N, C-alpha and C positions, 0 to 999 in steps of 0.2 A: 849272812849280812847281804847276799846277792839278793835274795829274794826280796830282802827290805828295799833295796834300790830300785829294784825294777817294778814291783808295788808303787812307789813314792813317784819313779819317772812316770809311769802310767797313769798314775791319777793326777799328775802335773799337765801330761797331754789330755786329758779329757776336762779338767778344768779351764786350758787354755780353749779345747775346742768348744764347752759351752758359755765361755767368754764372750766368745769372738763370733759363734751363729746363733745358737739358742737363745741368751737371755735379751741380746737387741730386738730379736723379731717378737718375745714373748711381752715386752716393753712395748712394742708397737700396736700390739691387741688388748695391751691392759691401759691405754689412756681413756680416758671418762668420755664417754658419748655424750654430748647437750644435747637435748631436742628440747626446741621452741616448742612448747606448748599454746602460750598466748601468742594470737595472730600479731604482727605490727599493724595499729591501726594508723589510717592514711585519710586525712584531708584535702578536700580540694577546696580551695577559698574563690574558685571562678564560680563553682557550682553551687558555693555555701552546703556543701554537703559532703559526709565522711563518704570513702569509696571501700574502704576495709574496719570493720568495728570488732570488738572483744566479742558481742554473740549478734551473727548476721542474721537479714532478714528471712522469715520464712513464708514459703506458700502455705494456706492452710491444708491439712495432710501431707505435706513435703513435697518431694521434687517429682515422686511416682505419679502422685496426684496432678502435680503440675503440667507434666507431660501429657497425662489423660487431657487433660480440661483443652489445652493445646489444640492434641488431634482430634479433639470432638469439636471445637468451635471453628478450626481454619478451613477455608473454602479455597483450591489452588485457583486462580483468576484462569479465566478462559484464553487470555492475550498470553498467559506466559506457557499455559500448555501447548497451545499452538505452536510459539515460537520453541519450545521443546529449553525454558528455562527451568534451570534447577540450580539448588546451591542453598548459603545458608544467607538469612537476613539478621543481622544485627542491631538489634536493639537494646536502647539503653533507656531507662527512664527512672525518676525518683521515689521514692520510697519514704514517705514520711513521718512521722513522729507517732502518727496514728496506724501507721499501715497503708493508707492510701497511695493508689497509684496514681502519680503526677509525671508531668512535663514527660511522654514518651517522644522518645526521635530515632531515626535509624540512624544508625553511625555507620554502616555498610549492607548496602542495598544489592539487589541483582536485578530489579527493574520488573517490566512486565504486568506490574500492578503486585507483585508479589509485597513490596516494602508497605504498600498502603494495607493490605491485609493484615499484613504482619503489627502495624499499628493498632488496625481496630481489633484484633484480638488482644492484644496486651491491654487496652482500655476495657473490655469486658472482665477482667480479671476480677476477682474478688479482692477486698483487701488482704494483706498479708499481715503477721505478726513482727513489729517493726523490729530494727535493729536496734542494740544496745550498748552504749558506750560509759562504762562508771555506774552500770545499773539503772543509767536514764536512756529512755527512747529518743532515738536521736533520727536525723533523715539519712538517709543512705541511696548513694548511686550505684543502680543494679544494671549489669550486663546480661542480656539474655539471645543466644543464638536459635532463631527459629529454621527449622530445614523445610524446605520447599524440594520433593522429590516425586520425579513422576512415578507412577506404578508401568511395571513391565507388562502387566496382564491385560 
C-alpha cells in the first residue's frame, strides 16, 4: 500500500511539473505560423501608378543582368571624381503597362554630375516585363539605387 501511495504521489508531482513548465512552452511553439505569400498591393494616387503589385516588373534576364547593364554603361563624372564624391543616387521611374520606362527622376542625389549620369543610364535601359495586378499589366513606380564608388587602384 505504501508503494501505491508513493507512486501516486510521484505521478501527481510529475503531472504538476508537466502542467506548469512543459505544456505551456510546447503550446507556445505549436501556434500556427502565418506566412503572407501575397504582397500587399499599394497604389499611389498622386503618380497614378502602383508601388507594389502581385507581380513586380522585371528587368530582361533578371537582376544580375540589370546590375551588369548599369556597370557597363555608367560613366563616373570627372567633376565627382575630382571632388571625391561617392554614394548612392536613388532614381525613381515609372514602368508603364508595356514595360517602357518613363519619367525618371532623382529622389536622393549626391551631386557632382552623378545624378544626371544616373538618369542618363536609366533612360538607356530596354523595356522591362511590366508589373501585373489581377492578371492585368499595370503601371508601377520603381525605385532603383545606383552606387557611385571610387576605385582604390
